[in-house]
C-alpha positions in Angstrom: -4.3 -38.9 -2.2 -5.7 -36.2 -4.5 -7.8 -33.1 -3.5 -9.1 -30.4 -5.9 -8.2 -27.1 -4.2 -10.0 -24.8 -6.6 -12.5 -24.2 -7.9 -14.9 -25.5 -5.4 -17.5 -28.2 -6.4 -20.7 -26.6 -7.6 -19.1 -23.3 -8.5 -20.3 -21.0 -11.3 -17.7 -19.9 -14.0 -18.1 -17.1 -16.5 -19.0 -18.4 -20.0 -15.9 -18.1 -22.3 -13.6 -17.5 -19.3 -10.3 -19.3 -18.7 -10.8 -21.5 -15.6 -7.7 -22.8 -13.7 -8.1 -26.0 -11.8 -5.6 -26.6 -8.9 -5.0 -29.8 -7.1 -2.8 -31.2 -4.3 -1.5 -34.7 -4.6 0.6 -36.8 -2.2 1.9 -40.3 -2.0 4.3 -42.2 0.2 6.2 -43.4 -2.9 5.9 -40.2 -4.9 3.4 -38.8 -7.3 4.3 -39.6 -11.0 1.7 -37.4 -12.7 -1.7 -35.8 -12.3 -4.2 -35.9 -15.2 -7.1 -33.3 -15.6 -10.2 -34.6 -17.4 -12.9 -32.2 -18.5 -16.2 -33.8 -19.6 -14.5 -37.1 -20.2 -11.5 -36.1 -22.2 -7.9 -35.7 -20.8 -7.1 -32.0 -21.3 -3.9 -31.6 -19.2 -1.2 -33.8 -17.6 1.1 -32.2 -15.0 4.2 -33.9 -13.8 5.2 -31.5 -10.9 3.7 -29.3 -8.2 1.8 -27.2 -8.2 -0.6 -29.4 -10.2 -2.8 -27.1 -12.4 -4.7 -27.1 -15.6 -6.4 -24.2 -17.4 -9.3 -24.7 -19.8 -11.8 -22.3 -21.6 -15.4 -22.6 -20.3 -17.2 -22.7 -23.7 -20.8 -23.5 -24.4 -24.1 -21.9 -23.4 -25.0 -20.4 -20.2 -25.9 -23.3 -17.9 -23.5 -25.7 -19.5 -22.1 -28.1 -17.0 -18.5 -29.2 -16.8 -17.5 -32.4 -15.1 -13.9 -32.2 -13.9 -12.1 -35.3 -12.8 -8.5 -35.1 -11.5 -6.5 -38.3 -11.2 -3.1 -38.8 -9.4 -0.9 -41.7 -10.3 2.0 -42.9 -8.2 5.2 -44.4 -9.4 3.8 -47.9 -8.8 0.7 -47.2 -11.0 -1.8 -46.8 -8.3 -4.3 -44.0 -8.7 -6.7 -41.8 -6.8 -9.4 -39.4 -8.3 -11.7 -36.7 -7.3 -14.6 -35.2 -9.4 -16.3 -31.9 -9.2 -18.9 -30.1 -11.3 -19.0 -26.5 -12.6 -21.7 -24.5 -14.3 -21.3 -21.6 -16.7 -23.2 -18.4 -16.2 
């Protein structure tokens, strides 16, 4: 399973700020890796807890960031969660 701990879905982030995404991932076999995708591109891969990724919120005020976090287990199975953020 995967769950994004922070930031919350629908949050506003300051334009040009560094945003840290935190996630919890669990699996009965063991988590192999967690990938963080911002607007469709993989920005970070984390192999151990705590699972985090930091990105810079660039763009204009009102820009939307779609964050998808995907956890992979050692057997190749995966689970994902997606949130959206808006710059202000």
